[in-house]
C-alpha positions as CSV (number, residue, x, y, z in Angstrom):
1,X,112.3,89.0,75.2
2,X,112.8,88.6,78.9
3,X,115.8,86.7,80.3
4,X,115.6,83.6,82.6
5,X,116.3,85.8,85.6
6,X,113.4,88.1,84.8
7,X,111.1,85.2,84.3
8,X,112.0,84.0,87.9
9,X,111.4,87.6,89.1
10,X,107.9,87.5,87.6
11,X,107.1,84.0,88.8
12,X,108.2,84.9,92.4
13,X,106.1,88.0,92.5
14,X,103.1,86.4,90.9
15,X,103.1,83.5,93.3
16,X,103.6,85.8,96.3
17,X,100.7,88.1,95.3
18,X,98.5,85.1,94.6
19,X,99.2,84.2,98.2
20,X,98.3,87.7,99.3
21,X,95.0,87.5,97.5
22,X,94.1,84.2,99.1
23,X,95.0,85.5,102.6
24,X,93.2,88.8,102.1
25,X,90.0,86.8,101.3
26,X,90.1,84.4,104.2
27,X,89.1,87.1,106.8
28,X,85.9,88.0,104.9
29,X,85.2,84.3,104.2
30,X,85.5,83.5,107.9
31,X,83.3,86.5,108.7
32,X,80.7,85.1,106.3
33,X,80.6,81.8,108.2
34,X,83.3,79.7,106.5
35,X,86.2,77.9,108.3
36,X,84.9,77.9,111.9
37,X,81.1,78.6,111.5
38,X,78.9,81.6,112.1
39,X,80.4,84.3,114.2
40,X,78.5,86.9,116.4
41,X,78.5,90.4,114.9
42,X,81.3,91.7,117.2
43,X,83.7,88.9,116.3
44,X,82.7,89.3,112.6
45,X,83.8,92.9,112.7
46,X,87.0,92.0,114.5
47,X,87.9,89.3,111.9
48,X,87.2,91.8,109.1
49,X,89.5,94.3,110.8
50,X,92.6,92.0,111.3
51,X,93.8,92.4,107.7
52,X,93.3,96.2,107.5
53,X,95.2,96.6,110.7
54,X,98.1,94.2,110.2
55,X,98.7,94.7,106.5
56,X,99.8,98.4,107.0
57,X,102.4,97.3,109.5
58,X,103.8,94.8,107.1
59,X,103.7,97.3,104.2
60,X,105.6,100.0,106.0
61,X,108.1,97.9,108.0
62,X,109.0,95.5,105.2
63,X,109.0,98.4,102.7
64,X,111.5,100.3,104.8
65,X,113.7,97.1,105.3
66,X,113.7,96.4,101.5
67,X,115.5,99.7,101.0
68,X,118.1,98.7,103.6
69,X,118.8,95.0,102.9
70,X,117.6,94.7,99.4
71,X,114.5,93.4,97.5
72,X,115.6,89.7,97.3
73,X,116.5,89.0,100.9
74,X,113.2,90.5,102.2
75,X,111.2,87.8,100.4
76,X,112.5,85.1,102.8
77,X,111.1,87.0,105.8
78,X,107.7,87.5,104.2
79,X,107.4,83.9,103.0
80,X,108.2,82.4,106.4
81,X,105.6,84.7,108.1
82,X,102.6,84.1,105.8
83,X,103.6,80.4,105.3
84,X,103.3,79.9,109.1
85,X,100.1,82.0,109.3
86,X,98.4,79.9,106.6
87,X,99.2,76.7,108.5
88,X,97.7,78.1,111.7
89,X,94.6,79.2,109.9
90,X,94.1,75.8,108.2
91,X,94.4,74.0,111.5
92,X,92.2,76.4,113.5
93,X,89.0,75.3,115.0
94,X,88.7,78.2,117.5
95,X,88.4,81.9,117.0
96,X,91.6,82.7,118.9
97,X,93.8,80.5,116.8
98,X,92.2,81.7,113.6
99,X,92.8,85.3,114.7
100,X,96.5,84.6,115.4
101,X,97.0,82.9,112.1
102,X,95.3,85.8,110.3
103,X,97.6,88.3,112.1
104,X,100.8,86.4,111.1
105,X,99.6,85.9,107.5
106,X,98.4,89.5,107.0
107,X,101.5,91.0,108.3
108,X,103.6,88.8,106.0
109,X,101.7,89.4,102.9
110,X,101.5,93.1,103.7
111,X,105.2,93.3,103.2
112,X,105.2,91.2,100.0
113,X,103.9,93.8,97.5
114,X,106.3,96.7,98.0
115,X,109.6,94.8,97.3
116,X,107.8,93.0,94.4
117,X,106.7,96.3,92.8
118,X,110.1,97.9,93.4
119,X,112.0,94.9,91.9
120,X,109.8,94.7,88.8
121,X,110.0,98.4,88.2
122,X,113.8,98.4,88.6
123,X,114.6,95.2,86.7
124,X,112.1,95.3,83.8
125,X,112.7,96.9,80.4
126,X,111.2,100.4,80.4
127,X,108.8,99.6,77.5
128,X,107.4,96.7,79.5
129,X,107.5,98.1,83.0
130,X,103.8,99.1,83.3
131,X,102.6,95.9,81.7
132,X,104.3,93.7,84.2
133,X,103.5,95.9,87.2
134,X,99.8,95.7,86.2
135,X,99.7,92.0,85.4
136,X,101.7,90.8,88.4
137,X,99.7,93.0,90.8
138,X,96.5,91.4,89.3
139,X,97.6,88.0,90.7
140,X,96.3,89.4,94.1
141,X,92.8,89.4,92.6
142,X,93.4,86.0,90.9
143,X,94.4,84.5,94.3
144,X,91.3,85.9,95.9
145,X,89.0,84.7,93.1
146,X,90.5,81.2,93.3
147,X,90.0,80.8,97.0
148,X,86.5,82.3,96.9
149,X,85.5,80.1,94.0
150,X,86.8,77.0,95.9
151,X,84.9,77.9,99.0
152,X,81.7,78.4,96.9
153,X,82.1,74.9,95.4
154,X,83.3,73.2,98.5
155,X,81.0,74.1,101.4
156,X,82.5,71.5,103.8
157,X,84.9,73.2,106.3
158,X,87.2,70.2,106.4
159,X,87.7,70.2,102.6
160,X,88.1,74.0,102.8
161,X,91.1,73.5,105.0
162,X,92.6,70.8,102.9
163,X,92.3,72.9,99.7
164,X,93.8,75.8,101.6
165,X,96.8,73.8,102.7
166,X,97.3,72.1,99.3
167,X,97.2,75.5,97.5
168,X,99.6,77.0,100.0
169,X,102.1,74.1,99.6
170,X,102.0,74.4,95.8
171,X,102.6,78.2,96.0
172,X,105.4,77.9,98.5
173,X,107.3,75.3,96.4
174,X,107.0,77.7,93.4
175,X,108.2,80.6,95.5
176,X,111.2,78.7,96.9
177,X,112.4,77.6,93.5
178,X,111.9,81.1,91.9
179,X,113.4,83.0,94.8
180,X,116.6,80.9,94.8
181,X,117.1,82.1,91.2
182,X,115.8,85.6,91.7
183,X,117.9,88.5,90.6
184,X,118.6,91.4,93.0
185,X,117.6,94.8,91.7
186,X,120.6,96.2,89.7
187,X,119.3,99.7,90.4
188,X,119.3,99.0,94.1
189,X,122.8,97.6,93.9
190,X,124.0,100.6,91.8
191,X,122.5,103.0,94.4
192,X,124.4,101.1,97.1
193,X,127.6,101.4,95.1
194,X,127.9,97.6,94.8
195,X,130.4,96.7,92.1
196,X,128.4,93.7,90.8
197,X,125.5,96.0,89.7
198,X,126.6,96.1,86.1
199,X,127.2,92.3,86.1
200,X,123.6,91.9,87.4
201,X,122.3,94.3,84.7
202,X,124.1,92.2,82.0
203,X,122.0,89.2,83.0
204,X,118.8,91.1,82.4
205,X,117.2,92.3,79.2
206,X,117.2,96.1,79.6
207,X,116.6,97.8,76.2
208,X,117.1,101.3,77.6
209,X,117.0,102.9,81.0
210,X,114.6,105.6,79.8
211,X,114.7,109.3,79.5
212,X,116.6,111.1,82.2
213,X,114.3,113.3,84.3
214,X,114.3,115.3,87.5
215,X,112.3,113.5,90.2
216,X,108.6,114.5,90.4
217,X,107.4,116.9,93.1
218,X,107.0,115.0,96.3
219,X,104.2,117.3,97.4
220,X,102.2,116.6,94.3
221,X,103.0,112.9,94.2
222,X,102.0,112.4,97.8
223,X,98.7,114.3,97.3
224,X,97.8,112.4,94.1
225,X,98.8,109.0,95.4
226,X,97.0,109.5,98.7
227,X,93.8,110.6,97.1
228,X,93.7,107.9,94.4
229,X,95.0,105.3,96.9
230,X,92.3,106.1,99.6
231,X,89.7,106.0,96.8
232,X,90.7,102.7,95.2
233,X,91.8,100.7,98.3
234,X,88.7,101.5,100.4
235,X,86.1,101.1,97.7
236,X,87.6,97.8,96.5
237,X,87.6,96.4,100.0
238,X,84.2,97.7,100.9
239,X,82.5,96.5,97.7
240,X,84.4,93.1,97.3
241,X,84.8,92.0,100.9
242,X,82.6,94.0,103.3
243,X,79.2,94.6,101.6
244,X,78.4,90.8,101.7
245,X,78.8,90.1,105.4
246,X,77.2,93.4,106.3
247,X,74.4,93.8,103.8
248,X,73.8,90.3,102.4
249,X,74.4,87.9,105.3
250,X,74.7,84.2,104.3
251,X,77.9,82.2,103.7
252,X,77.0,81.2,100.1
253,X,75.8,84.6,99.0
254,X,78.8,86.4,100.6
255,X,81.2,83.9,98.9
256,X,79.5,84.5,95.6
257,X,79.8,88.3,95.9
258,X,83.5,88.0,96.6
259,X,83.9,85.6,93.7
260,X,82.1,87.8,91.2
261,X,84.0,90.9,92.4
262,X,87.4,89.3,92.1
263,X,86.7,87.7,88.8
264,X,85.8,91.1,87.4
265,X,89.0,92.6,88.8
266,X,91.1,89.7,87.6
267,X,89.8,89.9,84.0
268,X,90.3,93.7,84.0
269,X,94.0,93.4,84.9
270,X,94.8,91.9,81.5
271,X,92.8,94.5,79.7
272,X,94.4,97.3,81.6
273,X,98.0,96.2,81.0
274,X,98.3,97.2,77.3
275,X,96.2,100.4,77.9
276,X,98.4,101.8,80.7
277,X,101.5,101.1,78.7
278,X,100.4,103.8,76.3
279,X,100.5,106.4,79.0
280,X,99.7,106.9,82.7
281,X,98.0,110.3,82.9
282,X,95.0,109.8,80.6
283,X,94.6,106.1,81.7
284,X,94.4,107.2,85.4
285,X,91.9,110.0,84.5
286,X,89.3,107.8,82.7
287,X,89.8,104.9,85.1
288,X,88.6,106.9,88.1
289,X,85.9,108.8,86.3
290,X,84.3,105.7,84.8
291,X,84.7,104.0,88.2
292,X,82.8,106.9,89.7
293,X,80.0,106.6,87.1
294,X,79.7,102.8,87.7
295,X,79.3,103.4,91.5
296,X,76.6,106.0,90.8
297,X,74.8,103.4,88.7
298,X,74.9,101.0,91.7
299,X,73.4,103.7,93.9
300,X,70.6,104.3,91.5
301,X,69.7,100.6,91.5
302,X,69.9,100.2,95.3
303,X,66.2,99.2,95.7
304,X,66.9,96.3,93.2
305,X,70.2,95.0,94.4
306,X,68.6,91.9,96.0
307,X,68.2,90.8,92.4
308,X,71.4,89.0,91.6
309,X,70.9,89.6,87.8
310,X,71.1,93.3,88.5
311,X,73.6,93.4,91.3
312,X,76.3,91.0,90.0
313,X,76.8,92.6,86.6
314,X,77.0,96.1,88.2
315,X,79.4,94.8,90.8
316,X,81.5,93.0,88.0
317,X,81.8,96.3,86.0
318,X,82.6,98.3,89.2
319,X,85.4,95.9,90.1
320,X,86.8,96.0,86.6
321,X,87.2,99.8,87.0
322,X,88.6,99.3,90.5
323,X,91.3,97.1,88.9
324,X,92.0,99.9,86.3
325,X,92.4,102.3,89.2
326,X,94.7,99.7,91.0
327,X,96.8,99.5,87.9
328,X,97.3,103.3,88.0
329,X,98.4,103.1,91.6
330,X,100.8,100.1,91.3
331,X,102.5,101.7,88.3
332,X,102.7,105.2,89.6
333,X,103.9,104.4,93.1
334,X,107.2,102.8,92.1
335,X,107.7,105.2,89.2
336,X,107.3,108.5,91.2
337,X,110.0,107.8,93.9
338,X,113.8,107.4,93.7
339,X,115.5,104.0,94.1
340,X,117.1,104.9,97.4
341,X,113.8,105.5,99.1
342,X,111.3,103.6,96.9
343,X,110.2,101.0,99.4
344,X,110.0,103.5,102.3
345,X,108.0,106.0,100.3
346,X,105.6,103.5,98.8
347,X,105.1,102.1,102.3
348,X,104.5,105.6,103.7
349,X,102.0,106.7,101.0
350,X,100.1,103.5,101.5
351,X,99.6,104.2,105.2
352,X,96.9,106.7,104.2
353,X,94.4,104.3,102.6
354,X,95.4,101.4,104.9
355,X,94.6,103.5,108.0
356,X,91.3,104.9,106.6
357,X,90.1,101.5,105.5
358,X,89.7,99.8,108.9
359,X,88.0,102.9,110.2
360,X,85.5,102.7,107.4
361,X,85.0,98.9,108.0
362,X,84.1,99.7,111.5
363,X,81.9,102.7,110.7
364,X,80.0,101.0,107.8
365,X,78.9,98.1,110.1
366,X,75.9,100.2,111.1
367,X,75.0,101.8,107.7
368,X,72.1,100.8,105.6
369,X,72.7,99.7,102.0
370,X,71.9,103.1,100.4
371,X,74.3,105.0,102.7
372,X,77.0,102.3,102.2
373,X,76.9,102.8,98.4
374,X,76.7,106.6,98.8
375,X,79.9,106.5,100.8
376,X,81.6,104.6,98.0
377,X,80.4,107.3,95.5
378,X,82.1,110.0,97.6
379,X,85.3,107.9,97.9
380,X,85.4,107.4,94.1
381,X,84.9,111.2,93.7
382,X,88.0,111.7,95.8
383,X,90.0,109.5,93.4
384,X,88.6,111.4,90.4
385,X,89.9,114.7,91.9
386,X,93.4,113.1,92.3
387,X,93.3,111.7,88.8
388,X,92.3,115.0,87.3
389,X,95.0,116.8,89.3
390,X,97.7,114.4,87.9
391,X,96.3,114.7,84.4
392,X,96.7,118.5,84.6
393,X,99.9,118.9,86.6
394,X,101.6,115.5,86.6
395,X,104.6,114.0,84.8
396,X,104.1,111.3,82.1
397,X,106.2,108.5,83.4
398,X,105.8,106.0,80.7
399,X,109.3,106.3,79.2
400,X,111.4,107.9,82.0
401,X,114.3,106.6,83.9
402,X,113.1,106.0,87.4
403,X,116.6,106.0,88.9
404,X,116.2,109.8,89.6
405,X,119.3,111.8,90.4
C-alpha cells in the first residue's frame, strides 16, 4: 500500500512523461504535414532531427544537475522549459517559430525522465520498484498515442493547436499540484548526509531496502546498457516515427502509423510490469530475442507492407516488444548505478543511443524500405547480444538494495 507522498511521486512522473510522449510525437507529426502544412524534404529531415539532437542535451545536463540539487527541485526547471515550448509550438504558423518551440520543449522533456526514474527507484518499495518504473515510463507511449490519435481524428490545424494547448494546460495543472506535494528522495538525502532523510523515509512505505550487494561492474553495465539502449531507442524511433514520413508519405497514413505503433507500446507496458518484477535477466533476454524475430518477420513481408492489414499488425507486435525492451532499460539503468551518481551515469549511458539515433535518422532518409527494415534487424541483433551477455554475466537486481556502498 503506497503512501500519499508516493502517489504524488507517481502522478508527477506519469504526467511529466505523458508530456514527453506528446512532444516527442510533434516533430514527426509536423514532418508528416500537420501543424504548418507540407514541408520540403530538407526541412522535414531537420524537424525530425530536432528531438534527437536536443533531448540528449536535456538528458545529460539535467541528469547531472539532479545529482547536485536533488530530484524534486529539478522538476521545476524542466516543467518551465517544456511548458514554454509547447505554447510556442501551438502558436506557430512559420517553420522558424515551430523549430524554436520544439527545441525548448525537447530539451525540457529530455531532462524529465532521469530524475523521474531516479526518484521512483529510490522512493519505491523494493518489491514494487520494477513495476512502477515500467508503468510510469509507459506514459511516454501513452502521451504519444493520445496526441497521434487526436491528430488522426482532427485534421484541422486550428483544432490541432487548440487540443494541444488544452492537453498541455491539464497536464501542467496536475504537475504543479503533484510536485508541490512531491517527496524528495530519502536515499539522495541520506547520501548527502541530510538529517531529515530518516524523517522523509518514515513518510513513505518502504517494506525493506533490499539485499545488500556490491555495485555491479561499471564496465559490464555500460557495455550492456549501451548495446540494449542503442538497439531499443533507435529501432523504436525509426519504426514508430521515421518510417512513415520517409517510406509512406501522407499526413493521415503517417499519423496512423504513429498511432498504431504507440498503442502497441502502451498496451505492452502494462503486460511487461508484472513480468519484469519476477526478474530482470531472463525478461531482458526474451524481450530482445522476440523483438529481433518480429523485425525479421517484417523484413520477410516487405513486398506486402503497403497492405495495412499486414503492416499494422506486424508493427503493433514489434512495438510491443520494443516496450518490453524499454522496460528492461528503464529498470536496469537506475538499478545498476549508485545513488550519488545515478542521474549522471544514466545521462551518460543514454548519450550513446541518443547520439546514434539522429545519425540514423539522417542516413535512412535515402534508404529504400527493404534496407530500412534490414538496418532495424541488425540493431535488434545488437540488443540481443547485450541481453545475452547480461543473462550470462549480469547481476539479478530484482531484490537488491540499490544504495550501493
